[in-house]
Residue, then its C-alpha position, 0 to 999 in steps of 0.5 A: m820592938n823584939a821579936r822574941r817577945i813578939i813571937a811569944l805574946t802571938k802564941k799566947e792570943l792564939r793559944k786564948t782563942t783556942r781556949e776560948p768556947a766563943v772565941l773558937f766559935l767566930v773563928i773556926l765554926f761559924p766560917i764553916t757553918v755559914t758557908f754550908v747553910f748559904g751554899l745549901a740556900f742558894g744553890g751550892i749543893g746540887g746546883g749549877g744545872t739549867t734553870s728551869f720553870d714551872v708553868g701551867l697552860l690553859n689551852l683553849d684552842a685545842t678542839s678547833p679547826q685551826a688547832d694545829w697552831s695552838l699545838a705547835f706553840v704548845d710544842n715549843l713550850t714543851t721542847s723547852d729546856v726551860f720550861v716544865m708544863h703542867a697541863f690544867a683543865d680550866n682557869d681557876s685550877g691554874h690562878s689557884a697553882l699560881l698562887q700557892g707557889n707552885l707554878d712559875a707561871f701560867i699562860i692561858i691560849p685563848e679560843g680563836f688563836g688559830d683563826s688570828v694566825a690564820s687571819y694575819y696569812g690570809s692577809p699579812f699586809d692587812p692589818s684590818a683584815w686580821t683576828n685579833s686574839t690575846i694570849e694570858l700570861y700570869v707571871d709569879s710576881g714574887s720572883l724576880m728571875a720569873v718575871s724577868a725570864i719568862p715573857p721573853l721565852v714565851q713570846e720567842a716561843l709564840m715567833k717560833a710556832i706562827f714564823g717558824n725558825d726562819a721567823m725573820a728570814i724575809g727579803l732585805p739586805v740586811e738579814i736578822g738571824s731567826p732567835g735562838l734560846v740562849e742556854s741559860s747559866t749554869f752559874t747558881q745564886w751562890d756562885f756570886m755570893a761565893p766571893g763575898m762570904f771571904a769578907f763576910a767570915s772575917i767580920f767579925l774578927t772585929m768584935i773578937v779584938a775589940q772583946t779581948i783587947t778590952g777583956e785583958r785590960d779589965e783583968g790588968l793584964l795590960k798594967r802588967l804587962k807595962t813592969t815587963p821589958a815588953s813594949s807597947a808596939d811588941y803587944m799591938i804587933s802581936q794582936t796584929a800577927s794573931y789575927m793575921v793567923i786566924a784570917a788565913l785559917q778562916v780563908a781556908l775554912v770558907l775554901t775547903t768548905s766552898f769545895a766540898i759542896g761543890y764550888r769551883p772558882g773560875t782562877g788558880v793556885a795564883g787566885v787562890v793565893f791572892t785570896f789569902v793575901i787580901a783576907v790577911a791585909f783586910s784583919l788589918v781592917a778588923v784589928g784596927f775597928g777593934l782597937i777604936s772599939a775598945t777604945l770608945c768601951k768601959s767593958a767587953e760587953a759594951a765593946t761587942g756592941v759598940s763593935f757592931i756599928f762597925i761590922m754592919p755597914q761591912m756586912f751589908l754594904g761590902t759583901f754579896m748584898p746586892l746594892g744600887g743608887a745610894a747605898e752602892a755610892i756609900s760602899k765605896f767608904v766600906p773595905t770590904k767592898y774591894v775584898t769582895e771585888a777583887i776576888t769575883t774578878l778572879f773567881l766568877r770573871g776568872a780574869p788572871i792575876t796581872t788584872p790591875v784591878i785586883w791589885i789596886n783593891l788589895a793596895i785600897v784595903s792595905l793602906a785603910g788596914l795600916l791607917l785604921v790599924a795606926v789610928g786605933t792604936v793612938l787612940f787606945e795609948r791614949y784614952g782606952s788603955h787604963 
């Protein structure tokens, strides 16, 4: 190996990257574009406020002698920081708005609601004397957040209307505090996705490596290289070094774009530096998979397709996609999972840089990268370089 030749070949590879429009897009414009678009779509821009739900209300008990109970319930719903209430005059219009996606939920307070509460207070220990009624609650089934969050919040508003803030303060030796509305998290969906974006942006280095090496082989560059003093080791090291530089550039682009749209990671300078380190380590994985793809293919076009065999599992199993069951188990064999997990621990959980798990993840990614580069180099030298 010769350091001067390695540096010269690395500079050559970086200059070549800047002259290829398609490669330049994947290396520079793709990280910026995907970060901006995902941030816009999932709340990175203008997000971070309290989550709110549009809730329709039809009060059929508003004019009864016991209307104060339903009005108290409505008042609790209206003063909530979570609900934006919309009054409806009839059942059909409320359901129509819900079906069209204009509402997250629709509540119908039945006639006799106040009588039911009054009957309870008349005989609190005799259920047979109560006048039962049912509040109808319809929730938008197309929104997982609405389905999970709205029913308990409505239940809490109802309990406060009937029992007041001291609903649970009864004469028992163990006291349960009155339920209080938990403040909604200021995290947006983008906050949870952002750590996976750093691995996502670098995944396509695999395709670039496969295309580049296959193209240079087809053009006869590798054969001509063997007639020079440069060795195969010089060439492979220069390739790896150039893509490490590109990976660091992509991290800088994702970070800059994220900051521009308002994202603020829960870590300091040391955490940001660690992000560069683990991204550079992940570039070894991309180079290794790229070499394997180039070995299997006889043209740059075919290498592009084969590289997606390695890209797709990493994209869907190791970045920001929700996983469970078998997919969660399989993801343990995907390098991007450990990149995302380490950055999530730093950026989202606010863990210190001394947290052992992030260094374990870095070690796993680094070892996987070194192993893949070694395997890819051996296979390419033996089967793919001619």
